C-alpha positions in Angstrom: 3.9 -21.6 7.7 0.3 -20.9 6.6 -2.7 -19.9 8.6 -6.0 -19.3 6.8 -9.3 -18.1 8.2 -11.8 -18.3 5.3 -15.2 -16.6 5.3 -17.8 -17.0 2.6 -20.3 -14.3 1.5 -22.6 -15.5 -1.2 -20.4 -15.9 -4.3 -17.5 -13.9 -2.8 -14.7 -15.8 -1.2 -12.7 -13.9 1.5 -9.5 -15.6 2.7 -8.0 -13.7 5.6 -4.5 -13.7 7.1 -2.6 -15.9 4.8 1.1 -15.9 5.9 4.0 -15.8 3.4 7.7 -15.1 4.0 8.6 -11.5 4.1 11.8 -9.4 4.4 14.3 -10.0 7.2 12.7 -13.2 8.4 9.5 -11.4 9.3 6.2 -12.7 7.8 3.8 -10.9 5.4 0.2 -11.3 6.3 -2.2 -11.0 3.4 -5.9 -11.4 2.3 -7.3 -12.4 -1.0 -10.9 -11.7 -2.1 -12.5 -13.1 -5.3 -15.7 -14.5 -6.7 -15.5 -18.3 -6.7 -17.2 -19.3 -9.9 -16.0 -16.9 -12.5 -12.6 -18.3 -13.6 -9.4 -16.3 -13.8 -9.6 -12.6 -12.9 -7.2 -9.7 -13.1 -5.4 -9.3 -9.8 -5.1 -6.1 -7.8 -2.5 -5.7 -5.1 -3.0 -3.0 -2.5 -0.1 -1.5 -0.5 -1.0 0.5 2.6 0.7 3.6 3.8 3.0 4.6 6.6 1.6 3.8 10.1 -1.1 1.7 8.3 -2.2 -1.9 7.9 -4.3 -3.9 5.5 -7.5 -3.7 7.5 -7.3 0.0 8.5 -10.7 1.6 8.3 -12.4 -1.7 7.5 -10.7 -2.0 4.1 -12.6 -5.2 3.6 -15.5 -3.1 2.3 -13.3 -1.7 -0.4 -11.9 -5.2 -1.2 -15.5 -6.6 -1.5 -16.6 -3.9 -3.8 -13.6 -4.2 -6.1 -13.6 -8.0 -6.2 -17.4 -8.1 -6.9 -16.6 -6.1 -10.0 -14.5 -9.0 -11.3 -11.1 -8.8 -9.7 -9.0 -10.9 -7.4 -8.1 -8.4 -4.7 -5.0 -8.8 -2.5 -4.1 -6.6 0.4 -1.3 -7.2 2.8 0.7 -6.0 5.8 4.2 -5.0 5.1 6.6 -7.3 7.0 7.9 -4.5 9.1 4.8 -2.3 9.6 4.7 -3.1 13.3 1.8 -5.7 13.2 2.1 -9.5 13.6 0.1 -12.4 12.2 -1.4 -12.9 15.7 -2.3 -9.1 15.9 -2.7 -7.9 12.3 -4.4 -4.7 13.4 -2.2 -3.7 16.4 1.3 -2.2 16.5 2.7 -4.9 18.8 6.1 -5.4 17.0 7.7 -2.1 17.7 11.2 -3.4 16.9 10.0 -4.4 13.5 8.4 -0.9 13.0 11.7 0.7 13.9 13.7 -1.4 11.4 11.4 -0.7 8.5 12.6 1.2 5.5 11.8 1.8 1.8 14.1 -1.0 0.5 12.3 -3.5 2.8 8.9 -2.4 1.5 10.0 -2.6 -2.1 11.1 -6.2 -1.5 7.9 -7.0 0.2 5.8 -5.8 -2.8 8.0 -8.0 -5.0 7.4 -11.0 -2.7 3.6 -10.4 -2.8 3.7 -10.0 -6.6 5.7 -13.3 -6.8 3.0 -15.0 -4.7 0.2 -13.6 -6.8 1.9 -14.9 -10.0 3.0 -18.2 -8.6 1.4 -21.2 -10.5 1.7 -23.1 -7.2 -0.5 -20.5 -5.4 -3.5 -22.2 -3.9 -5.7 -19.5 -5.6 -3.9 -19.5 -9.0 -7.0 -20.8 -10.9 -8.7 -17.5 -9.9 -5.9 -15.2 -10.9 -5.0 -14.0 -14.4 -1.3 -13.5 -14.1 -1.1 -11.5 -17.3 -3.2 -8.7 -15.6 -1.7 -7.6 -12.3 -2.4 -4.1 -11.1 -1.1 -2.1 -8.2 -2.9 0.3 -5.9 -0.8 2.2 -3.3 -1.9 4.7 -0.6 0.4 7.5 0.6 3.9 5.9 1.3 2.5 2.7 -0.2 1.7 4.8 -3.3 5.4 5.8 -3.6 6.4 2.1 -3.2 3.9 1.1 -5.8 5.3 3.6 -8.3 8.9 2.4 -7.7 7.9 -1.3 -8.0 5.7 -0.7 -11.2 8.7 0.9 -12.9 10.9 -2.2 -12.5 8.4 -5.1 -12.6 7.1 -6.0 -16.1 4.3 -8.0 -14.6 2.5 -4.9 -13.5 0.0 -3.8 -16.1 -1.7 -0.8 -14.5 -0.9 1.5 -11.6 -3.2 3.5 -9.3 -2.0 5.9 -6.6 -4.0 7.2 -3.7 -2.5 10.4 -2.1 0.9 9.1 -3.0 4.1 10.7 -1.8 6.4 12.1 -4.5 9.7 11.6 -2.7 10.9 8.9 -0.3 11.4 11.1 2.8 8.5 10.1 5.0 8.3 11.1 7.8 11.5 13.2 8.1 11.1 15.3 5.0 10.4 18.6 6.8 12.5 17.9 10.0 14.9 20.7 10.9 18.6 20.1 10.9 18.7 19.9 14.7 16.3 17.1 14.8 18.1 15.2 12.0 21.4 15.6 14.0 19.7 14.3 17.1 18.3 11.3 15.2 21.8 10.5 14.0 23.3 10.9 17.5 20.7 8.9 19.3 19.9 6.4 16.6 16.1 6.7 17.1 13.2 9.1 16.8 9.7 8.4 17.7 6.4 8.8 15.8 3.3 9.3 17.8 0.3 7.3 16.6 -2.6 9.7 16.9 -5.1 6.9 17.5 -3.3 4.6 19.9 -0.9 7.3 21.4 1.9 4.8 21.0 5.4 6.1 20.6 6.6 4.2 17.5 10.4 4.0 17.1 12.1 4.8 13.8 15.8 3.9 13.7 18.3 6.1 11.9 18.8 3.3 9.4 15.6 4.5 7.7 17.4 7.6 6.6 20.6 5.7 5.8 18.6 3.3 3.5 17.3 6.4 1.6 20.8 8.0 1.4 22.4 4.8 0.3 19.7 3.9 -2.3 18.7 7.3 -3.5 18.7 6.4 -7.2 16.7 3.2 -6.6 14.2 5.3 -4.5 13.8 8.1 -7.0 10.0 8.4 -7.5 10.5 11.1 -10.2 12.7 8.9 -12.3 10.3 6.0 -11.8 7.3 8.0 -12.9 9.0 9.3 -15.9 10.0 5.7 -17.0 6.5 4.2 -16.7 4.9 3.0 -19.9 1.8 1.5 -18.4 -1.6 3.3 -17.7 -1.5 5.3 -14.5 -4.3 6.8 -12.4 -3.4 9.4 -9.7 -6.1 10.0 -7.1 -5.8 12.9 -4.7 -7.8 14.8 -2.2 -7.6 18.6 -2.5 -7.9 18.9 1.3 -5.2 16.5 2.1 -3.0 17.9 4.9 -0.6 14.9 5.1 0.4 14.7 1.4 -0.7 18.0 -0.2 -2.1 18.1 -3.8 1.3 19.5 -4.9 2.6 15.9 -4.7 -0.1 14.7 -7.1 0.6 17.6 -9.5 4.3 16.6 -9.5 3.4 13.0 -10.3 1.3 14.2 -13.2 4.0 16.5 -14.4 6.5 13.7 -14.5 4.0 11.3 -16.2 1.8 13.5 -18.5 0.0 10.5 -19.8 -1.4 9.7 -16.4 -5.0 10.5 -15.5 -5.3 12.9 -12.5 -8.5 12.4 -10.5 -9.1 14.9 -7.6 -11.9 15.4 -5.2 -12.5 17.6 -2.1 -11.5 15.2 0.7 -8.7 14.4 3.1 -5.7 12.1 3.1 -7.8 8.9 3.8 -10.8 9.8 1.6 -13.2 10.3 4.5 -12.4 7.0 6.3 -11.3 6.4 9.9 -10.3 3.5 12.1 -12.2 1.7 13.4 -15.0 1.8 10.9 -18.2 0.4 12.2 -20.5 1.2 9.3 -21.4 -1.2 6.5 -21.0 1.4 3.8 -18.1 3.5 2.5 -17.9 7.2 3.0 -18.8 9.2 -0.2 -15.3 10.2 -1.0 -14.0 6.6 -0.8 -17.0 5.4 -2.8 -16.1 8.0 -5.5 -12.5 7.0 -5.6 -13.4 3.3 -5.8 -15.7 4.0 -8.7 -13.0 6.0 -10.5 -10.5 3.2 -10.0 -12.9 0.6 -11.4 -13.6 2.7 -14.5 -9.9 2.9 -15.0 -9.1 -0.7 -14.3 -11.9 -2.4 -16.2 
């Protein structure tokens, strides 16, 4: 199954909403941005965070800026993030959201990496498969760390406000709430933008409990031998700077880049402007300096 809506902007090709198979018989919807006439380019794969999606905050602007610098930029919706190919920016698949877990997201990142590196990929002539980089935000940052530690195809890693342990969102829940989660089988996360009550089934915790070693971000960071850039806002209330400091402690060779901003680097959704907020612009520039 393949659905493509292709838009051209000068030399930049933007191919939106490509569908590939994902985990658990649910699709992954992805975009690829690249300059058409410049041959093979290093690939960047971007993994969004919890309660996010590939187009959150008009991420196309970021994709355009990075691809114009000479990269093939791929961003995708995790198979169980609650969106669908028909509604890639809406949480319309609540059952999928409820069944999501860290192991599923790890498998999804592998599937996207496989697609990027596949010689049969329709866009293979634009991708240098020997240079595949990962960028992950928040929970997606933790997933990116775990994947980079086990996939030799990843040559560089960038994290944006990444978690340091796989306990989103229950990490600070009291014992009573955890007991209720186990008894009822479900807890609900309120989306502050849509006000939806998004279900999270107890299997999310069970997946972590049963795969704790595989989901050990500390161990993954310590094992990395590739270049790493850690980007973090000092005013981040969702994932405090202490998380970034831990990542740096575990991987002393990593570069730590901090700036006075929030968890999403000054962005919001929807984003109507045609420019990036200053904090996002600064982070993108730092990433390009690191990746080029």
